[in-house]
N, C-alpha and C positions, 0 to 999 in steps of 0.2 A: 294582473295586467289588465284583465276584464272591468274590477271595477276601478282601476284611474280610466279606462275611456269612458264608463258609465258617467264619474264625478266629470270629464269633459265636456261629455255631449250635454250634459244636463245647463250647463250654462249656456252652452252655444245654439242649442233649440231656444231657450229663453231670449236672446239676443236675436237671434233668427227673427222668433215671432214677433219681440218689442220693435223692431224694427219693419217689420209687416204692418203691423197694428196701428203703427202711427202717422200723424198725420205730414209726415215731411214730405218731400218732392220725392217722383219714384227714381231720382239720380242718388239722391240721399239714401233712400232705401236698399237700391241696390247697390250701392259703395258698403254702407254696414252691414248688409249680409255676406259681402265678399270680405268685411277683415272681420267678420264672426268666423267664416268658414276658415281663411286662413288660419287665423290662431286657432281655431281645433287641431289643423295641420299641422300645426310650428309643435303645439303643444304631444301631440299624437305621435310626432315623430322622434321628441323628442324622449319621449319616455319608452320607446321603444330603443332607441339607441340606450337609454340608462342601463332599462335590461338585458341587453345584451352587453354593454358593458360590465354588467355586476355579475353574468354568467363568467365571463373570462375571467373577472379579476378572481371569481369562488373556484375556478379552474385552475387558476395560477397558486393561489394559495391552497389548494389540497396538493400541486404538484410540490410545490415548495417544503409541504409539511412531508409527505414521502420521502422528498431529495433528506432534511432534516434527520428523520426517523432512521434512512439508509445508513447517514453519514453516525449518527452515535451510536448505532448497531458496531458500527464500523471500529467507531473509536472504542467501544468495550470492547470487544476482541482484542484490537490491537494494545489496549492497558493489560489487558489478559498477558497475552504475550509479553511484555515488557516487564510485567511484574517478574512472569517466570527469567526472563533473561536476568531483572535484577537479582534473583535470587540465584541463581545459576553464577553470575558475575564473581557474587559474594563470597558463594563456596569455592570457585576456585579461586578468587585472593586468599582465603583462608588455605588453600592447601599449598598455593605457592611459599606462605609462608612458613608452610615446614622444610621446604630446603635450605633456608636459610640462605638465602639470595645464590647460591649454585645454580648451575646451568646443567643441561641435560642435551643429549641425542638418542634416537633410536637405532638401534645396529641392528641390520636384517640379517647379514650374513655376514662370514670371514672366511678367508680363504688364503692358500699361500700363493694362487695365481689370480694376479691382477685382470688379467685375460677372464677370467670365467667370472671375477665379478660386475665388469661390464658387459658381459653378454644382459644379467641380470638386469645390468641399471638400463643397458638398451629395453629391455620387456617392459619396465615400468615405464620408461619415458614414453613409449607408446600409449599405454592408458593414461597417462598425464602428461602427454606435452606439455613443457617448459617447468619440469621437475627437477630437471639438470641447470638449467639455464638459471634460476632462479636462487642456484645456492642450497637448495632442501636436498636434493639425491644426491649422492657423490660416492667416491671409492677414493676411503684417506687410506694412504701408504701405511707401514706398519710400524707402531710404537715402538719405544724405547726396550727390549726385551722382547721384544715378540717377530714373528716370521709373517704374520696374516693382515694380506689386505682389509681393508673392513667396507662393506657397503651399507652406509648412511643414509640415513633418513631424517630432516631438522639439524639444524644447528644453532648454539648457543640458546637451546628454547627454557622456557620456566616448567617446574616438573606438572602443572597443568597440561600445558601444552605439550607435551612430552606424550602423556598419558594418550591426550587424541591420537597423536602423531601413531602413536602405537599401536591401538584400536584397529586407523586405520590402514597402518600396515598390516595389521591379521586379516582385517577385515576382505583385504584385496589379494591376499595369498601373498605377499612379497615375497615372506622368507624363503629358499630356495627347500627341497625334500632336507630332512635332517635338520633343521635349522630353524633356529625361532629366532621371534624379534625381541630386542632385549633392551630396558630403558638403562643409558649407561652416562656416567658424569663426568662431563667434558672434561680434557685431561688440564687445560688452562683455568679452572672452574676455581675458586677462593674454598678453602678445606676450613 
C-alpha cells in the first residue's frame, strides 16, 4: 500500500508544482491544485477500498476452502461407511440366498400358559414400546400337536434378519430363565 501512495503522490506533487510555477492566473492555479488534490484523494480512497475488498475476498476464499476441506473429509468418511454398508448388505443378501426363500421368526419362549408369556411380553414392551403394536412381538397360539404358546419376536423374516432379531433378543435378555431364543422356520414357509 505504501508504494501505491508513493506512486499516486509523485504525480500529484508534480501537478501541484506545475500549477504553482505556471504563468496562469491565481484562480486557474488554485483550480488546478484542487483538481490534483481531489484526484489524489479519489485514487487513494479507491486504493484503500480495493485493498480492503481484496482482504475480505481472501478471507472468504479461505473460509470456503476450509468448508470444502471439511465437506471432503465428511464425504470420505461417509464413503467408508457406505462401502461397509454395501459389503454388509451384499453379505446379508448372500446369506438370505441360503434360505431358499423360506421365512423365519425368533421364538423367545414357550409355555403352556398364555398368561405367563404375556407377562414377559409386557416386560419387553416396556423396553421397546411399540414392539407389540408393530406386530414384531406377539404370543402365538399352540401349533398343531403342541400345547405350548410361543412368545415370538419377528415375523416372516429373511434368515439374515432373523439372525439380527435373535442377537437382539439375547443381548437384551428377552428369554425367561431356562429358555433360549431360537430361530425357527415359519409354518407357512415353503419347503
